[in-house]
C-alpha angles and dihedrals in degrees: 000000000000096000145268143252126250127177090345095308127114111237131197133197087267090064100067146297112346111246096229130126133173108260095034112145119233133188115222113221120193126163111258095010132097119258114262133183130229133181118235121240131190119004115217149119114295130195089024120188144118106327091350131102131140117195111224150144130243111253132174104233094170090238137080128244129293093026123117100285128205120236116256114215129184099208143139096198134083104283095195106036095156140040118303114170131168111224131199116277096228099076110139093206094058092042088055091049092051091047091053093050091047089051089060086057096051098262120125110201116143092185108037115184110246115212098178135023117174130178115205140162098218097181100032091239095127093254112113125221121208119218117196137184119193121184141175117186107165094170093055091225138079095230120057096026128174122255110256095032116125150173122205133175121192144159126226118208135174109237118181091335095313126104111233130185129219118196114228094181140333138188126181122183109226129201106272117240091225141354093270092063117108109237107198138155129217116209132204136207130179101238099181146350106203147124099270099173104036098248094122093251123102127236129206119238115200123194116206132191132197134169106303095352150059141199143188126220127191118212126195123197103232103181141305092281100048097029119189118002129194107237104166137015136173134170148162134207147096 
């Protein structure tokens, strides 16, 4: 469980008793898929270990870990109050944007493969944001990965007439200094764009994977000065 919202504040498992009960009903939100409902099962501590413990509830996602999970929300409000649209992955403008951001990270790729392009109006102000994931994984695995491979997730937003980019996650595989160095790639997927706390504005949920683990981070767009802000995060792995 990543957390919850109370009186307009984001709460984590460090803030008090987790509001979970067996039999709770959750709506599954996954970009590009219809909303579905599931009933929660056993409540317990997941990913237990020394200094680790995530409170959670057993849910049937219809997929096995560590696949790209939907986001489960216990809510009685409209989860998608504004536009969320999956766009084709061959858009030259967004490829160029990804190429530029990768260049800042030392990667030269004039034609980066896009794996997700999403148009969304996060704030309901009539100005769309574009959320993009670009990824190159020539090894087909996370570890070992090939130097020069990458995964990057970012959002493009028009601010005072200028397009700005906010990074939601990035991983670039660098040339190892010697053979003992672990060469691994983290990957990112946009799991959901939805109103997760009932304030009428939509957040961005990003699923990440690394070798033998995964995590989910929730980002909220605060304002044009602060941009996106991490409000919740949860993960499990070795």
